[in-house]
C-alpha positions in Angstrom: 102.0 77.7 122.1 103.8 80.5 121.2 103.8 82.1 117.7 107.4 82.1 115.6 105.9 85.4 113.9 104.0 87.1 116.8 101.5 89.5 115.8 101.3 88.7 111.7 98.0 86.8 112.3 96.3 89.5 114.3 97.6 91.4 110.9 95.9 88.8 108.8 92.8 89.3 110.9 92.9 92.8 110.9 93.2 93.1 107.0 92.2 89.8 105.1 88.9 91.7 104.2 90.5 94.7 102.7 93.2 92.5 100.7 92.4 93.0 97.2 95.9 92.3 95.2 99.3 90.9 96.2 100.7 94.3 96.6 98.3 94.7 99.2 99.5 91.4 101.0 103.3 92.9 100.5 102.2 96.3 101.8 100.6 94.3 104.9 103.5 92.4 105.4 106.4 95.1 104.9 104.2 97.3 107.8 104.1 93.8 110.3 108.0 93.9 109.9 107.9 97.9 110.5 106.0 97.9 113.2 107.4 94.6 114.7 110.6 97.0 114.6 109.1 99.0 116.7 107.7 101.3 114.5 104.5 103.3 114.5 102.0 104.2 111.6 101.1 107.7 111.8 98.7 107.7 108.6 98.8 107.8 104.4 100.4 110.3 102.3 103.7 111.6 102.3 102.9 115.0 103.9 103.8 115.8 107.3 101.4 117.5 108.9 103.0 119.7 112.1 100.2 117.7 114.4 101.2 114.2 113.8 97.9 112.8 115.5 98.2 109.2 116.8 100.5 106.4 116.4 99.4 103.2 115.7 100.0 99.8 115.8 97.4 99.6 113.1 97.3 100.4 109.4 95.1 103.2 108.7 92.0 103.4 106.8 92.2 103.9 103.0 95.8 102.5 103.3 95.2 100.4 100.2 92.9 103.0 98.1 95.5 103.7 95.6 96.3 101.0 93.9 99.6 102.5 92.0 101.2 103.8 94.9 100.7 103.0 98.4 102.1 105.8 101.5 102.6 105.4 104.8 104.3 107.7 107.4 105.9 105.8 110.7 108.0 106.9 113.5 110.3 105.4 115.8 108.7 104.6 118.8 111.8 106.6 120.5 110.6 109.5 118.0 114.4 110.0 117.2 113.0 109.4 113.5 110.3 109.7 110.9 110.2 107.1 108.5 108.2 107.0 104.6 107.4 103.8 103.5 106.7 104.3 99.3 105.9 101.1 97.8 105.2 101.8 94.0 103.9 99.2 90.5 106.3 99.6 87.9 104.8 97.7 84.9 105.1 94.0 86.1 107.8 95.5 88.9 107.5 96.4 92.4 109.7 99.2 94.0 109.5 99.5 97.7 111.2 102.4 99.5 112.3 103.5 103.0 113.0 107.1 103.3 114.3 107.4 106.9 114.7 111.0 108.0 116.7 111.9 111.8 116.2 114.6 113.7 119.1 115.2 116.2 119.8 117.9 117.8 123.4 119.1 118.8 124.6 121.5 121.5 127.6 123.5 120.6 
């Protein structure tokens, strides 16, 4: 039996015990969408260390420790660009933003 949404059940199994809010659920689904689109997660926060460490399809430890603002870093499997997922609670609303930074080298 094939799944219509491959990987979603695995994600649910991984994060279900750590979900504490509807925002956690939203961020985990957005994470799954990015991973399904060929991204790898580099960690939490908006600081880009020179050594990115190992990229993973899993949500990093403490990904939901700040319930007001979620910051997750991603890179494309090809290594061409970096992506910052920022999800922020503003009153009753939730703002979702993905910042894309492309690294293209040109030869002249």
